[in-house]
Steps between C-alpha positions, in 0.01 A plus 500: 500500500786739588670443161168549322446843661865600425446412132189710487679797647784458258254483211323816622828688521592398147157601375539842654839546338340427156220745561744775599641490150155494345405812695749711311295445180232728641737785595422828328859618537427738786657272764551145611202266514139525393383854422197665664320524163180295484606275207818385659351460841199299389715274276735422784212440740340256257836331442552461872156342538555259209836385629355398836123443483512248786704702748396841622832580676699400194272720281571802721874419517524487121315831469745660745803347343451706188608811687379854410136567591467191722213621717270534196602179325483293821157645584368423150648147499356434842157620386510279190597203721 
């Protein structure tokens, strides 16, 4: 059981590393991370939800991992969830 939970944590960390790179695709050039503009924020929130439909905490963690306007994207992702 201990090894199973460690593997899950390792998988989650790797997943967050992957999403950090994907977040930069939504950057408008004004700074690091997801911009505050509606299109980028909504796209990232939907992406966060789709990456972790079964796990609320993971959904919020992915939304936050994008950087930038994290309060808006995490709120939207949590509401979709």
